[in-house]
C-alpha positions in Angstrom: 0.0 0.0 0.0 2.6 2.5 -1.0 1.3 5.9 -2.0 3.6 8.5 -3.3 2.6 11.9 -4.7 -1.1 11.4 -3.8 -3.2 14.3 -2.8 -5.3 14.2 0.3 -8.6 16.0 0.9 -6.8 19.1 2.1 -4.9 19.3 -1.3 -1.5 18.5 0.1 0.6 15.8 -1.6 1.7 13.0 0.8 3.7 9.8 1.0 3.0 6.7 3.0 6.0 5.7 5.1 6.6 2.9 7.6 8.7 3.5 10.7 10.3 0.8 12.8 10.3 1.6 16.5 12.4 -0.1 19.2 13.8 0.4 22.7 15.5 -1.6 25.4 16.8 0.9 27.9 14.9 2.7 30.6 11.1 2.6 30.3 11.2 0.9 26.9 7.5 0.3 26.7 6.8 3.9 27.6 9.4 5.2 25.2 7.8 3.3 22.3 4.3 4.6 23.3 5.7 8.2 23.5 7.4 7.8 20.1 4.0 6.9 18.6 2.4 10.0 20.2 5.3 12.2 18.9 4.8 10.8 15.4 1.1 11.8 15.6 2.1 15.3 16.6 5.0 15.7 14.2 4.3 18.6 11.7 3.7 17.2 8.3 2.8 13.7 9.5 -0.4 11.8 10.4 -0.2 8.5 12.2 -2.4 6.1 10.2 -1.8 2.8 12.0 0.4 1.2 14.6 1.1 -2.4 15.2 0.8 -4.2 18.5 3.9 -4.1 20.8 6.3 -7.0 20.6 9.0 -8.2 22.8 12.2 -9.4 21.1 15.6 -10.6 22.2 18.6 -8.4 21.0 20.2 -9.4 17.7 23.9 -8.9 17.3 24.0 -7.2 20.7 23.4 -7.7 24.4 21.1 -6.2 27.0 17.5 -6.4 27.9 14.8 -7.5 25.5 13.5 -4.9 23.1 10.0 -3.5 22.8 9.2 -3.1 19.1 6.4 -1.8 16.9 5.9 -0.5 13.4 3.9 2.7 12.5 2.4 3.7 9.2 2.3 7.4 8.6 1.2 9.8 5.8 3.7 12.6 5.5 4.3 15.7 3.4 8.0 15.6 4.5 10.6 14.5 2.1 12.6 11.4 3.2 15.6 13.2 4.5 13.5 15.7 6.5 11.5 12.8 7.9 14.8 11.1 8.9 15.9 14.2 10.7 12.6 14.5 12.5 12.9 10.9 13.6 16.4 11.6 14.9 14.9 14.5 16.9 12.5 12.2 18.6 15.3 9.8 19.4 17.3 12.7 20.9 14.4 13.8 23.0 14.7 10.3 24.6 18.5 10.7 25.2 19.5 8.3 22.3 23.2 7.7 22.2 25.1 5.9 19.4 28.3 4.6 21.1 28.6 1.6 18.8 26.6 -0.3 16.2 23.6 -2.2 17.7 24.2 -0.7 21.1 21.3 -0.9 23.6 19.1 2.2 23.2 16.4 4.3 24.8 14.7 4.7 21.5 15.4 3.7 17.9 13.3 4.9 14.9 14.1 3.5 11.5 12.6 4.7 8.2 11.8 1.4 6.7 9.8 2.4 3.6 9.1 5.7 2.0 6.3 5.2 -0.6 7.7 3.2 -3.5 11.1 4.9 -3.4 14.5 3.3 -3.3 16.9 5.7 -1.8 20.7 5.3 -1.4 22.2 8.5 0.0 25.1 9.0 2.4 22.6 9.4 5.3 19.7 7.2 4.3 19.0 3.8 2.7 15.4 2.9 1.9 14.1 0.2 2.0 15.9 -0.3 5.3 18.7 -2.7 4.3 18.1 -5.4 7.0 14.3 -5.2 7.3 13.8 -8.5 5.5 16.1 -10.3 8.0 14.5 -9.2 11.2 11.3 -10.6 12.8 11.0 -7.5 14.9 10.4 -5.5 11.7 8.5 -8.1 9.6 6.0 -9.4 12.1 4.7 -5.9 13.1 4.9 -4.6 9.6 2.8 -7.6 8.2 0.3 -7.1 11.1 -0.6 -3.6 9.8 0.1 -4.2 6.1 -0.2 -7.9 5.3 0.0 -7.4 1.5 2.9 -4.9 1.5 5.6 -5.1 -1.2 9.2 -3.9 -0.5 10.5 -1.9 -3.4 13.1 -3.9 -5.3 12.5 -7.0 -3.1 8.9 -8.1 -3.6 6.2 -9.2 -1.1 7.3 -8.8 2.5 5.4 -12.0 3.3 7.9 -14.1 1.4 10.6 -13.3 4.0 8.5 -14.2 7.1 9.5 -17.9 7.1 13.2 -17.1 7.1 12.8 -15.1 10.4 10.3 -17.4 12.1 13.0 -18.8 14.4 13.8 -15.4 15.9 12.3 -14.9 19.3 9.4 -12.5 19.1 6.1 -12.4 21.1 3.2 -10.0 21.4 2.9 -7.9 24.6 -0.6 -8.3 26.0 
């Protein structure tokens, strides 16, 4: 369900984007919930859907389990501006990047931006590892079961390969 260059009822062009959300430091569940609220309030963005929350074990890292979700937004921001806004939300939660895959108070990843494939020095879309991670695919498929990943095909075809990764819904 990628929409790019569509015009809403208010006459503004918008793009459908998907954001991966994760946290495993501090009040991880509260941080994910706050990130969803901040996405809704972000100028130029409308939160259209959010997955359930999921608990996952860290991959290629250590620390507490992660709380993960995926959000679908409609945005009038271009991809780079959206990425900067996501970094601002992370910074509001004290996000630090001491090393790759370090535990984090909040992580927001731009997974998909309409049908675009982007490879810039600061942004790669679709997110390069999204098809390898249950913590992305399971919540993404919950809110968009028929979604296609630009350049890769149906997201559903990658689900079996990540089925062994520990993930469970939070009730």
